C-alpha positions in Angstrom: 83.2 120.2 102.7 86.9 120.0 102.4 88.2 119.0 99.0 90.5 116.0 98.6 93.5 118.1 97.5 93.2 120.4 100.5 93.0 117.3 102.8 96.1 115.7 101.2 98.1 119.0 101.6 97.0 119.3 105.2 98.0 115.7 105.9 101.4 116.2 104.3 102.0 119.3 106.3 101.1 117.6 109.6 103.4 114.6 108.7 106.3 117.0 107.9 105.9 118.5 111.4 105.8 115.0 113.0 108.9 113.7 111.1 111.0 116.5 112.5 110.3 115.4 116.1 112.5 113.0 117.9 110.8 109.5 118.1 110.3 110.0 121.8 108.2 113.1 121.2 105.8 111.9 118.5 103.0 111.2 121.0 103.2 114.8 122.3 103.3 116.1 118.8 100.1 114.2 117.9 98.4 115.5 121.1 99.4 119.0 120.0 98.0 118.5 116.6 94.8 117.3 118.2 94.4 120.7 119.9 95.2 122.6 116.7 93.3 120.5 114.0 89.6 120.2 114.2 89.1 117.6 111.4 88.9 114.2 113.0 89.5 112.4 109.7 92.8 114.3 109.3 93.8 113.4 112.9 93.0 109.7 112.3 95.1 109.8 109.2 98.0 111.4 111.1 97.7 108.7 113.8 97.8 106.0 111.2 100.9 107.3 109.4 103.0 108.5 112.3 105.7 106.2 113.6 104.8 106.2 117.2 106.8 104.2 119.8 105.2 100.8 120.4 103.6 100.6 123.9 103.3 97.5 126.0 100.0 96.3 127.4 98.7 93.2 129.2 95.8 91.1 127.9 93.1 91.2 130.5 91.9 87.8 129.5 95.1 85.8 129.1 97.5 87.9 131.1 99.9 87.8 128.2 101.9 90.9 127.1 101.2 92.5 123.7 102.2 95.6 121.8 99.9 98.4 121.0 100.4 100.2 117.6 98.3 101.8 114.8 97.6 98.3 113.4 95.6 97.0 116.3 94.1 100.3 117.3 90.4 101.2 116.9 89.6 104.6 118.4 91.2 104.6 121.8 91.1 100.8 122.2 93.7 98.2 121.2 93.1 94.6 120.2 95.0 91.8 122.0 96.4 89.2 119.5 96.0 86.6 122.3 92.3 87.0 123.1 91.1 89.0 120.0 89.4 91.4 122.5 89.7 95.2 122.5 91.0 97.0 125.6 89.1 99.0 126.7 86.1 97.0 125.3 84.3 98.3 122.2 80.7 97.5 121.5 81.0 97.7 117.7 84.6 96.5 117.0 85.9 95.3 113.7 86.5 91.5 113.8 88.8 89.5 111.6 87.4 86.9 109.3 87.8 83.4 110.9 90.4 82.2 108.4 92.5 85.3 109.0 92.1 85.0 112.8 93.3 81.4 112.7 96.4 82.5 110.7 97.1 85.4 113.1 97.0 83.0 116.1 99.5 80.6 114.3 101.7 83.6 113.4 101.8 84.8 117.0 102.7 81.3 118.3 105.5 80.9 115.9 106.7 84.5 116.2 106.8 84.1 120.0 109.2 81.2 119.6 111.3 83.2 117.1 111.5 86.2 119.5 112.4 84.0 122.4 115.2 82.3 120.5 116.8 85.3 118.7 116.0 88.3 120.9 116.2 86.7 124.4 113.6 88.9 125.8 111.2 91.7 125.0 107.7 91.4 123.6 106.5 90.4 120.1 103.1 90.7 118.4 101.7 89.9 115.0 98.5 91.6 113.6 96.8 90.7 110.3 94.0 92.4 108.5 92.1 92.0 105.2 92.9 94.2 102.2 91.6 94.2 98.7 90.1 91.0 97.2 91.4 88.0 99.1 94.8 89.4 99.9 95.8 90.4 103.4 98.4 92.5 105.2 100.2 92.1 108.4 102.8 93.5 110.8 105.3 91.7 112.9 106.5 93.7 115.9 109.2 93.3 118.5 110.1 95.7 121.3 112.9 95.2 123.7 114.3 97.6 126.3 117.3 97.1 128.5 119.2 99.1 131.1 122.9 99.7 130.3 125.8 101.4 131.9 126.7 105.1 131.8 126.5 107.3 129.9 123.6 105.5 128.3 120.8 105.1 130.9 118.4 103.1 128.8 118.1 101.9 125.3 115.0 100.7 123.4 114.9 98.5 120.3 111.8 98.3 118.1 111.5 96.3 115.0 108.5 96.5 112.6 107.9 94.5 109.5 104.9 95.2 107.3 103.8 93.1 104.4 101.0 92.5 101.9 100.4 88.9 101.1 98.5 86.8 98.5 95.6 84.6 99.7 97.7 81.5 100.3 97.0 80.7 103.9 100.2 78.9 104.8 102.1 80.9 107.5 105.3 79.1 106.9 105.7 80.7 103.5 104.5 84.2 104.4 107.9 85.9 104.3 108.6 84.3 100.8 105.2 85.3 99.4 105.0 89.0 100.4 104.0 91.2 97.5 105.4 94.2 99.4 107.5 94.2 102.5 108.7 97.1 104.5 111.0 96.9 107.6 111.7 99.7 110.1 114.1 99.5 113.0 114.2 102.1 115.8 117.0 102.4 118.3 116.4 105.0 121.0 119.1 105.8 123.6 118.6 107.9 126.7 122.1 109.4 127.3 123.1 111.0 130.6 125.1 114.2 130.0 127.5 115.6 132.5 126.5 118.9 133.9 
């Protein structure tokens, strides 16, 4: 049995390696760690903490696009915020409490309008999950990619907001009620160099 201190040291070492990689190489880095590290709990911890690029998926039930990230991932499946179903399907998937699922649906509807008005494209997703007591946490994600002129071939914009909220169920006041809020912005440019 691995002691807690050893596990924390191993996780910190893995994260130091991943933080030194360019954002576009994090998935490859995690795959490499998967071949080196045998402890599945440590690998899961690395997957949860690593800032991987958001990936786009299509809900099989509603045909709506959604973003895949560590917050809607369970094993190798991802939950659609539109249908609340995992893709690929899971037999024993974690389900949100009804009140939180209702709030998540409202959040996605309103966030979709916000994304449409202010970002003029891209895809947005909101995911909520219960935390301690009656509090809950959530993430608000936007990904937008565009083609631009030389020397930049492509650029990608990713915006992630994470928060922990008290049990008040009113979505309109979520941003004002966050106990903790973290925002991350990723800009990735693919630059063509002259040879």
